[in-house]
C-alpha positions, 0 to 999 in steps of 0.5 A: 257142345260139338267135338272136333272127334265128331265133327267130318275129317278135315281133309287139309288140316292147314286151311281150317274147319270154317273153308272146308265147309265152304267146300262141302255147302259149293259140292251141294249147289243146284248148279254147274254156274253157281258152284263154279262161282263159289270155287272160284271165290273159296280159291281167292279166299284159301289165298288170302288165308296163305298167302306164303302160297304166292312166294311159290310158282305156280301158286294158284294151279295149286290152290285149287289142287287143294281144292280138289284134296278137300272136296275129296276127289269129287266136285263137278265144277269147270276148273282153270287146271286139271285136277290131279287124282287120287294116284298121282298124289299118292306117288312118290318121288323119282330118286335124285341122282347121285352125283357120279364122285362117290365111295373113295373120292366123294370128300374131294367133292363135285367142284374138282370133277367140274375143274377136271374137266375143264384142265382136260379140255384145255389146250397144253401150256403153262395154264394147263400146268397150272391149273393141274397144279391148283386141282391137286392142291386143292384135292390135297386139302379137301382130303387132309380135311376129311381124313383129318391125316397126312396123304403123301404126294403119290397119293394126290397124283394116284387120284388124280390120275384115275380121276381124269380117266389118264387124262390128267398127271403131275409126274414132272413135279416131284412134290405138291411142295415144290409146285410153282402154285406151292410158291407162289401162294407162300409168299403170299402169305408171307408178304402178307405177313411180313406187312402185319407184323411191319404195322405192329410194331410201327403201332407200337413205336407210336403208342411208344412216343 
């Protein structure tokens, strides 16, 4: 009985020993024409054994790369794609750039920065003032959720000025609770609650009848 520990090492275990043996047999073929023909057949077989790869971009290229890895980077064939080198595959991926919103302000989220940039580039007027109030209200909500404590409007105003590099401010508003956005939101919320209460009361009256 032959044990796996006595067999050759599988370069990519997910493809199994059958494909590994086919690749090794391909390397032993005497002519390049024969090796080319067998390589194309092996790649097709690899695609059938791993159909999930077909959903990925350039999956054929990836299969040929895997074939070369299975051959231990030693395969003399005319491949449709350049084979990778061991050094290229050993390279670690580059670190992703973190968004510039970090440190003390990371809890506001990237969307706040996008809104701030939008407000900065907008012409002065009521729409811009309303957008700034929306930004400040959302900043206050994010602050309270993240820090689990109440924050004063002065802190939000200061953070907004800092994040906008002193290009946005709310010095003309006494407090967020007295802003148009706050009143509009709460008026709509109270109207919805009032409509719900009216509906419940009407249902209760109908049941009593």
